[in-house]
matplotlib code that plots the C-alpha trace (Angstrom):
import matplotlib.pyplot as plt

x = [68.7, 69.9, 68.1, 69.7, 71.1, 73.0, 75.8, 76.6, 78.2, 80.4, 81.4, 82.1, 84.0, 86.2, 86.5, 87.9, 89.8, 91.7, 92.9, 90.7, 88.8, 85.5, 83.3, 81.8, 78.4, 77.7, 79.4, 77.0, 76.7, 74.3, 76.8, 79.6, 77.7, 77.2, 80.8, 82.3, 80.1, 81.5, 85.4, 85.6, 84.9, 87.4, 89.8, 88.8, 89.7, 93.1, 93.9, 92.8, 95.3, 98.1, 97.8, 97.3, 100.6, 102.4, 101.3, 102.1, 106.1, 105.9, 104.7, 107.3, 110.1, 110.4, 111.2, 109.0, 110.7, 110.0, 106.5, 106.0, 107.2, 105.0, 101.9, 102.9, 103.4, 100.3, 98.1, 100.8, 100.1, 96.1, 96.1, 98.5, 100.6, 98.1, 97.7, 101.1, 101.4, 98.8, 100.5, 103.6, 102.0, 99.9, 103.4, 104.8, 101.7, 101.5, 105.2, 106.0, 104.2, 102.5, 99.0, 96.5, 96.4, 100.0, 100.3, 97.5, 99.5, 102.5, 100.6, 99.4, 103.0, 104.5, 107.5, 108.0, 109.6, 111.8, 108.8, 107.0, 110.0, 110.6, 107.2, 107.0, 110.2, 109.1, 105.5, 106.9, 109.6, 107.1, 104.5, 107.1, 108.9, 105.3, 104.3, 107.8, 107.5, 103.7, 104.4, 107.5, 105.2, 102.4, 101.4, 98.1, 98.5, 100.6, 97.8, 95.1, 97.0, 97.5, 93.5, 92.8, 95.2, 93.5, 89.8, 90.9, 92.5, 89.2, 87.3, 88.8, 88.0, 84.1, 84.7, 86.2, 83.6, 81.1, 78.6, 80.4, 83.5, 84.3, 86.3, 89.4, 88.9, 85.7, 87.2, 88.8, 88.1, 88.0, 85.4, 83.5, 83.2, 83.3, 80.2, 78.5, 77.9, 75.6, 77.1, 74.8, 75.6, 79.5, 79.2, 77.4, 79.9, 82.8, 80.8, 80.2, 83.7, 85.2, 83.0, 84.0, 87.5, 87.1, 85.6, 88.2, 91.1, 89.6, 91.7, 94.9, 95.2, 93.1, 93.3, 93.5, 89.8, 90.4, 93.5, 91.9, 89.3, 91.4, 93.7, 90.5, 89.3, 92.9, 93.5, 90.5, 91.2, 94.8, 93.0, 90.7, 93.6, 95.0, 91.7, 91.2, 94.6, 93.9, 90.7, 92.1, 95.5, 93.8, 90.2, 89.0, 89.7, 91.3, 92.5, 95.8, 94.3, 92.2, 95.4, 97.0, 94.4, 94.3, 98.1, 98.0, 95.0, 96.7, 100.0, 98.5, 96.5, 99.4, 101.3, 98.6, 98.6, 102.1, 101.8, 101.1, 101.2]
y = [91.6, 93.1, 96.0, 99.3, 100.7, 104.1, 102.0, 100.4, 103.5, 104.3, 100.4, 101.1, 103.9, 102.4, 99.0, 100.6, 103.7, 102.2, 98.8, 98.9, 95.8, 96.5, 94.1, 95.6, 94.1, 95.7, 96.9, 98.2, 101.9, 102.9, 101.9, 103.5, 106.9, 106.7, 105.8, 108.5, 110.8, 109.7, 109.7, 112.9, 111.1, 108.5, 111.4, 112.5, 109.4, 108.7, 112.3, 111.8, 108.5, 110.4, 113.5, 111.3, 109.3, 112.7, 114.1, 110.8, 110.9, 114.2, 113.7, 111.0, 113.5, 112.9, 115.8, 117.8, 116.3, 112.7, 113.4, 114.8, 111.7, 109.3, 111.6, 111.3, 107.4, 106.8, 107.6, 105.5, 102.6, 102.8, 102.9, 100.4, 103.2, 103.1, 106.6, 107.0, 104.4, 106.2, 109.7, 107.8, 106.1, 109.0, 111.2, 108.6, 108.2, 112.1, 112.4, 109.6, 111.7, 108.6, 108.4, 107.7, 103.9, 103.6, 105.8, 103.8, 100.6, 102.4, 103.4, 99.6, 98.7, 97.4, 99.2, 102.9, 105.2, 108.5, 111.0, 108.9, 108.5, 112.1, 113.3, 110.9, 112.2, 116.0, 115.4, 113.3, 115.7, 118.7, 116.9, 116.4, 119.5, 121.5, 119.3, 119.3, 123.4, 123.4, 120.7, 122.8, 125.9, 124.4, 120.8, 121.7, 123.1, 120.5, 118.1, 119.8, 120.4, 116.6, 116.2, 119.0, 117.4, 113.9, 115.4, 117.6, 114.8, 112.5, 115.3, 115.6, 112.2, 112.9, 115.9, 113.6, 110.9, 113.6, 113.3, 114.0, 112.6, 109.5, 106.3, 105.8, 102.3, 99.9, 97.7, 98.9, 101.0, 104.0, 102.7, 101.6, 105.2, 107.3, 109.5, 108.1, 111.3, 114.1, 117.5, 119.2, 116.8, 116.7, 120.8, 120.3, 117.9, 120.4, 123.5, 121.7, 120.4, 124.0, 125.4, 123.0, 123.5, 127.0, 126.4, 124.6, 126.6, 129.8, 129.2, 129.4, 133.3, 136.0, 134.6, 130.9, 130.0, 131.9, 130.2, 126.6, 127.3, 128.2, 125.3, 123.1, 125.0, 125.5, 122.1, 121.0, 123.6, 121.9, 118.6, 119.7, 121.2, 117.6, 116.0, 118.1, 117.4, 113.6, 113.6, 115.2, 113.0, 109.5, 110.1, 109.7, 108.8, 105.7, 104.3, 105.7, 109.1, 109.0, 108.6, 111.0, 113.5, 112.5, 113.2, 116.8, 118.1, 116.8, 118.7, 121.6, 122.2, 121.7, 124.1, 126.6, 125.9, 126.9, 130.2, 133.7, 132.5]
z = [71.1, 74.4, 76.2, 76.0, 79.2, 80.3, 81.6, 78.0, 76.8, 80.2, 79.8, 76.0, 77.0, 79.7, 77.9, 74.9, 76.1, 79.1, 80.5, 83.5, 83.7, 82.1, 80.3, 77.3, 76.6, 73.6, 70.4, 68.4, 67.0, 70.1, 72.5, 70.8, 70.7, 74.6, 74.8, 72.9, 74.8, 78.0, 76.8, 79.0, 82.2, 81.3, 80.7, 84.5, 86.1, 84.0, 84.9, 88.5, 88.5, 87.0, 89.4, 92.2, 91.5, 91.1, 94.5, 96.3, 94.7, 96.0, 99.3, 99.9, 99.0, 95.5, 93.0, 90.5, 87.6, 89.1, 89.7, 86.1, 84.5, 86.8, 85.8, 82.0, 82.6, 84.1, 81.3, 78.6, 81.1, 81.4, 77.5, 76.9, 74.9, 72.3, 72.1, 71.8, 69.4, 67.5, 67.2, 66.0, 63.5, 62.4, 62.1, 60.0, 57.8, 57.5, 56.8, 54.3, 51.5, 50.1, 48.5, 50.9, 50.6, 51.1, 54.2, 55.6, 55.0, 56.7, 59.7, 60.0, 60.2, 63.7, 63.4, 64.1, 61.3, 62.0, 61.9, 64.6, 66.9, 66.7, 67.3, 70.2, 71.8, 71.3, 72.5, 75.9, 76.4, 76.3, 78.4, 81.3, 80.9, 81.5, 84.4, 86.2, 86.1, 87.1, 89.9, 90.9, 91.4, 93.1, 93.9, 93.4, 90.0, 88.8, 89.6, 88.1, 84.8, 84.8, 85.1, 82.7, 79.9, 80.3, 80.2, 77.3, 75.5, 75.6, 74.9, 71.6, 70.8, 71.3, 69.0, 66.3, 66.6, 65.4, 62.8, 59.2, 60.1, 57.8, 58.7, 56.6, 56.6, 56.8, 60.0, 63.3, 66.0, 64.1, 61.6, 64.8, 66.3, 63.4, 62.7, 65.8, 67.9, 66.9, 66.7, 68.9, 71.6, 70.9, 71.4, 74.5, 76.5, 74.9, 76.5, 79.8, 80.0, 79.2, 82.1, 84.8, 83.6, 84.2, 87.4, 88.9, 87.4, 89.4, 92.5, 90.9, 90.5, 89.0, 85.4, 86.5, 85.3, 82.1, 81.6, 82.0, 79.7, 77.3, 77.7, 76.5, 73.7, 72.4, 72.5, 70.8, 68.3, 67.9, 67.4, 65.2, 63.0, 62.8, 62.3, 59.3, 58.2, 58.5, 57.1, 53.9, 53.9, 54.6, 53.3, 57.1, 60.8, 62.0, 65.5, 65.0, 64.2, 67.5, 69.5, 67.6, 68.2, 72.2, 72.4, 70.5, 72.7, 76.1, 75.1, 73.9, 77.0, 79.1, 77.0, 77.6, 81.3, 81.6, 79.9, 81.7, 85.1]

ax = plt.figure().add_subplot(projection="3d")
ax.plot(x, y, z, "-o")
ax.set_aspect("equal")
plt.show()
């Protein structure tokens, strides 16, 4: 039996939530727990890369719209589009009106149905529109929003992996991480991320810190509503549901950050 290491959780997080070349040594529940508790750190790295490319394009003379497209493309590329694919599959499953077993079978199919296509288009348009607006207002505001939304997206995964949330299937990533995070641990990570977000939002106007904290909290609330809908509809979570939760949280955070400027 391999000796437990704090790095096992980080390897699990980066190895399963990104395409970065990280070798995962352990796939047991303990490593999964550490990985899901570390998910927001993955968001920080992904968001930093997204913001970095957006800022680079702006520095080279590109417009805010192209910078926004780049900042949306980076998280998709770093996850091989798995979160977006999960969003589309979950939309098809929820929109099918079929019993849980049939809905789960629809979600496993390789094609994307009309509900999935429509959801993908609207979500991506919303993300690009908000980031274009924020980059147009201020380069730093746009970059901060890219980071905040990426952290919120992965934080939603931490909360979705908490104890008491069942897996819809006995196999897959959803089953591997379902219920591994103790509720106090999930809440502690959520509180820490909210406080840090409020701190880095403070420079952006008198209500910047409050807006950043609200973006994180409301993104988690939106993800929680979807999570409850999916657990009732499918009997638990799947890898697709986790992807849908991440995209829902990211989009909600961006929308909130665009309001009341």
